[in-house]
C-alpha positions in Angstrom: 150.3 89.5 83.5 153.7 89.2 81.8 156.8 89.3 84.0 158.7 92.6 83.8 162.3 91.2 84.1 162.2 87.9 82.3 165.7 86.7 81.3 167.3 89.7 83.1 170.2 89.5 85.5 170.2 91.9 88.4 172.6 92.8 91.2 171.2 94.3 94.4 173.6 95.5 97.1 172.7 95.4 100.7 170.1 92.7 99.8 170.3 90.4 102.7 167.5 92.2 104.6 165.1 95.2 104.5 164.4 97.1 101.4 167.2 95.4 99.5 165.7 91.9 100.2 162.3 93.2 99.2 163.7 94.4 95.9 165.5 91.1 95.3 162.2 89.2 96.0 160.2 91.4 93.6 162.8 91.0 90.9 162.7 87.2 91.2 158.9 87.4 91.0 159.3 89.4 87.8 161.5 86.7 86.2 165.0 88.0 86.9 168.0 86.1 88.2 169.3 88.1 91.2 172.7 88.4 92.8 172.2 89.2 96.5 175.3 91.2 97.4 175.9 92.0 101.1 178.7 92.5 103.6 177.1 89.8 105.7 177.8 86.7 103.6 175.9 84.3 105.9 172.8 86.5 105.8 173.1 86.8 102.0 173.3 83.0 101.7 170.3 82.6 103.9 168.3 85.1 101.8 169.4 83.5 98.5 168.4 80.0 99.8 164.8 81.3 100.3 164.3 81.6 96.6 163.8 78.8 94.0 167.0 77.0 93.0 169.2 79.1 90.7 167.1 82.3 90.9 169.3 84.0 93.5 173.0 83.8 94.2 174.7 85.2 97.3 178.0 87.2 97.0 179.9 88.9 99.8 180.7 92.4 98.9 182.0 95.5 100.7 180.7 98.3 98.6 183.4 100.7 99.9 186.0 98.4 98.2 186.7 99.0 94.5 188.1 95.6 94.1 185.1 94.0 95.8 182.6 95.9 93.6 184.6 95.2 90.4 184.7 91.5 91.3 181.0 91.5 92.0 180.2 92.9 88.6 182.8 90.9 86.7 181.7 87.7 88.5 178.1 88.3 87.7 178.8 88.6 84.0 181.1 85.6 83.9 178.6 83.4 85.8 175.3 84.6 84.4 176.3 86.1 81.0 175.2 89.7 81.5 174.4 92.4 83.9 171.1 94.1 83.0 170.1 95.8 86.3 172.2 97.2 89.1 170.5 98.4 92.3 172.9 100.3 94.6 171.0 100.0 97.9 173.6 99.1 100.6 173.6 101.6 103.5 174.2 102.2 107.2 173.4 104.9 109.7 175.6 106.4 112.4 173.3 109.1 113.8 174.4 111.9 116.1 174.1 115.6 116.2 176.9 117.4 114.3 178.4 118.5 117.6 178.8 114.9 118.8 179.4 113.1 115.4 182.9 111.9 114.9 184.7 112.4 111.6 185.1 108.7 111.3 181.3 108.2 111.5 180.8 111.0 109.0 183.3 109.4 106.6 182.0 105.8 107.1 178.4 106.8 106.1 179.6 108.8 103.1 181.8 105.9 102.0 179.1 103.3 102.2 176.3 105.3 100.6 178.0 107.8 98.3 181.3 106.1 97.4 179.6 102.7 97.3 176.9 103.9 94.9 179.6 105.6 92.8 181.6 102.4 92.6 178.6 100.3 91.7 177.4 102.8 89.1 180.9 103.0 87.6 181.4 99.3 87.4 177.9 98.4 86.2 178.0 101.4 83.8 181.1 100.1 82.1 179.6 96.7 81.4 176.2 98.1 80.3 178.0 100.6 78.0 179.6 97.7 76.2 176.2 95.9 76.0 174.5 99.2 74.9 171.7 98.4 77.4 171.0 98.4 81.1 169.3 100.1 84.0 170.9 101.4 87.2 168.7 102.2 90.2 170.3 104.2 93.1 168.5 104.2 96.5 168.6 107.7 98.0 166.3 108.9 100.7 163.9 111.8 101.4 166.6 112.8 103.9 168.6 113.9 100.9 165.9 116.3 100.0 165.0 117.9 103.3 167.8 116.9 105.7 167.2 115.1 109.0 168.2 116.3 112.5 171.1 114.2 113.7 171.9 112.9 110.2 174.3 115.4 108.6 176.3 112.4 107.3 173.3 110.4 106.0 171.5 113.4 104.5 174.6 114.6 102.8 175.3 111.2 101.3 171.7 110.7 100.1 171.7 114.2 98.5 174.9 113.3 96.8 173.4 110.2 95.3 170.8 112.4 93.6 173.4 114.6 91.9 175.5 111.6 91.0 172.5 109.8 89.5 171.8 112.8 87.2 175.4 113.2 86.1 175.8 109.5 85.4 172.5 109.5 83.5 173.8 112.2 81.2 177.1 110.3 80.6 175.5 106.9 79.9 172.3 107.9 78.1 173.8 107.7 74.6 175.0 104.2 75.3 171.5 102.9 76.0 172.0 102.9 79.8 169.4 104.5 82.1 170.2 105.7 85.6 167.4 106.7 88.1 167.0 107.1 91.8 164.4 106.4 94.5 163.9 108.5 97.6 162.0 106.4 100.2 160.4 108.1 103.1 159.4 106.3 106.3 159.5 102.6 105.4 158.7 99.9 108.0 161.9 98.0 108.5 163.8 96.7 111.5 165.9 99.8 111.5 163.0 102.3 111.5 161.0 100.2 114.0 163.8 100.5 116.4 163.2 104.2 116.6 161.7 105.6 119.9 157.9 105.8 119.7 158.0 109.5 120.1 160.2 109.9 117.0 158.0 107.5 115.0 154.9 109.4 116.0 156.4 112.7 115.0 157.3 111.4 111.5 153.8 110.0 111.1 152.3 113.4 111.5 154.2 114.5 108.4 152.7 111.9 106.1 149.4 112.7 104.3 148.7 109.0 103.7 148.9 108.6 107.5 150.9 105.4 107.4 154.5 104.1 107.0 155.4 102.5 103.7 156.3 98.8 103.3 159.6 97.6 101.7 157.5 95.9 98.9 156.2 99.4 97.9 159.8 100.6 97.3 160.6 97.3 95.5 157.7 97.8 93.1 159.1 101.2 92.0 162.6 99.6 91.6 161.0 97.0 89.4 159.3 99.7 87.3 162.6 101.7 86.9 164.5 98.5 86.0 161.9 97.4 83.3 161.0 98.6 79.9 157.9 100.3 81.4 160.3 103.2 82.2 162.2 103.1 78.9 162.1 106.8 78.3 163.1 107.8 81.9 166.6 108.6 83.0 168.0 111.0 85.6 164.7 111.0 87.5 164.2 110.8 91.2 161.0 109.1 92.4 159.8 109.8 95.9 158.1 106.9 97.7 157.0 108.7 100.8 153.2 108.7 101.1 153.2 112.4 100.2 155.7 113.4 102.9 157.5 116.7 102.1 155.8 117.4 98.8 
């Protein structure tokens, strides 16, 4: 089978672990050269070193910093010649009920997810507009569709990513740039596996496929949205949830 992303250059934020690392790995398998961008520079370097020489590059990036994101995008183009795919994946959680959540924790989650995705979309969109080609994939969450108890910050940010994706898709479509989003459900990562068993079991009862998803299953959808297989798709939101909250 032909590789989907041969000769393509991709940036994935928050790619040192979890879903981001799975996306980077799938992209390398599909022929892309990947920039692994992460706040944890050492972890990013370790992740990049796990791939064949030259196929992955580590870059430290704070996605809440406009100068960091601009430097990430500019450096990618200068070093690798183009930016064909941008995956805005970086994220954190600061869970608490609204009564107990601090304003700082609300703002931090909004900044990393929503502002970070906006900065990445803006910077990548400018390069891709000049190229008249490119694909941007924003990682939302099913939490942005239904809201999660104890996650007013995370749910608000992930819902905002959906609206932003649709608006950006309309602005960039005429320039040959596609912008789509993915809403994962319960995916088996270090973060979700740290949940109390009771919470895990409760979520499992909501999933018709009766299992958690794997990071590789989100990565496969990201590869699809980044490739020519989805050439007539923009402004779409694909749920990777095992049927949860249909």
